[in-house]
N, C-alpha and C positions, 0 to 999 in steps of 0.2 A: 461519566458524562454521556449524555445522549445527544442526538443530532441538534436539537433546539439549543442546548447548552453550548455545544461546539460553536454554533453560529453567533451566540452571544460572546464567546471568547474572541471570535474573529472581530466583532464590533469593538471590543475592548482593545485589541491589538491593532485596530485600524487596517485590518485586512480586507481588501476589496476582492470580490469573487462574483462569478456568474453562476446561476443555479438552473438546472434543468430537471424538472420533476417528470417521473415516468413510473409505469407499473414496476413491481419488483423484477429485477434481473439477476440471474445466477451465473451467467457466462458472458464473456467478451462479445460473443455473437449477439446475444439478446440485447446487450447495451448498445451495440453498434446500430441496431434497428431504430433506436430512439434518439441517437445522438448524431445522425447524419447532418453534416454541415456545422456541428458544434466546433468551436475553436479548441485548440489544445491537443496534445497527444493523449491517445488512449492508453490506459495502464492495465496491467495485469498484476495482481498482488498475491503473493504466495506466502502462507504462514507455514514455516518449515521448522523441523527440529533435527538434532542429531539422532543417530540411530538409538542410543540409549536415553534420549530425552533430557540430556544435561544442558543443552543450549538451544535457544529458540531464536529464529530469524524471521524477519519480514522482509521479503524480496519484492521490489517494485521494478517491473520491466515494461518495455514497450508491449502493447496488448497482444500482438500476434507472434511474439517470440516463443519458440519451443525450447524451454530451458533444459539443458542436460544436467540433471541433478548430481549424477555421478562425477562428472568433470567439475561441477561447481564445488562439490565437497572436497575434491582433491585440491582445487585452486585455493580454497579457503583454509585447508589444513584441518577440516573438522571431521573427516571420515564421511561415512555414508549419511546422506540427508534423506529425509522423508517428509511427507506432509504432516504437520502437527494436528493433533486431534481437535475436533470441534469444542470439546469440553475445555481443553487447555487454552484454546483461542478465546473462548468466552471468559474464562477465569482471568487471563492475563490482559486481554484487550477490550473485553466488555462487548464483543460483537458476535454475530451469528455467521455461519457460512453464507457466502453470497455478498456479504457487506465488508469484506476485507479491504482495508484501505491504510495507507501510510498515516492518516490522521488519527487511527485508533491508538497510536502510542500515547495519546493524552490520557488514556485509561491505564497505562502501564506504570503505576506509582512505584513499583518495586524495581523498575529498570531491568526487567528480565528478558526483554526482546531487543535484539540488535537490528538496526535498519540498514539494509543494502539497497542501493539505487543503481539501476542500469545507467551507465555513462551516456549511452545513446539517447536515453530518455531525458536526461537532465539538460540537454542542450536546447530544448524547446522553449518557446515563450510561455507556454502554459501546459498544465497537466490536468487531466480529467480524473477525478477521484470521488468516491462516495463519502458523504458526510456521516459516517457510522451507520448508515442504513442504505439498503439497495433500492430505494425508491426515489432516489435523486442522485444527480452527479453534479459536482462543482468543478469549475475551471479556476485553477489557482496558479499564480506565478511560482516558479521554483523558490525565489527568495522568500515568499510568504510561507511556503511549506517549511523552509529552514526556520522561520520564526516560530511556527507551531512546534516543531521539534525541540527547539531551544527552550521554549516555554515549558514543555513537558520534562526537560532535563535530558533529552535524547540528542545524540549526534547522529551521523550517518556516514556511510562509506560508499564512495562511488566505485563501482566495479565494472569490468568488461564481462558481461554474462555469456558463459559458453552455451551454445545452442546445439541441439541435436541435428545431425546431418538430415538433409531433405530426402 
């Protein structure tokens, strides 16, 4: 599924969203420059794998959190976590680096990626996320993200994300 097909799915599911188009962005800081004043909480999305690559995770956190991957791996009982490769991300989620988004699980037909969501993020009225491309940002309600996840056959787990000390 590409961005246009994702928006068609939203129409089919009756999901209302706001869209902000912008040049390609690859970091939270770059996105912030174009989204000043936009509603919703900014997100940072990390495609992770266990050290031996047996399990893949998509972690969605508040945009400026500095995630402690070592503590997260211990908390989840997965052992050491690392960033998943761009090749695996493209193979499993159909996206490129810079476009990582919770919405990409619509392309995970094999259900190989587990979704983890920062509890602090989930309490907001809206979330900012890319529509499978880093040239736009959508604002979606958490309930609508749940609908997209359910449509794709994915659940998610709310977690308290450990952060690195300042």
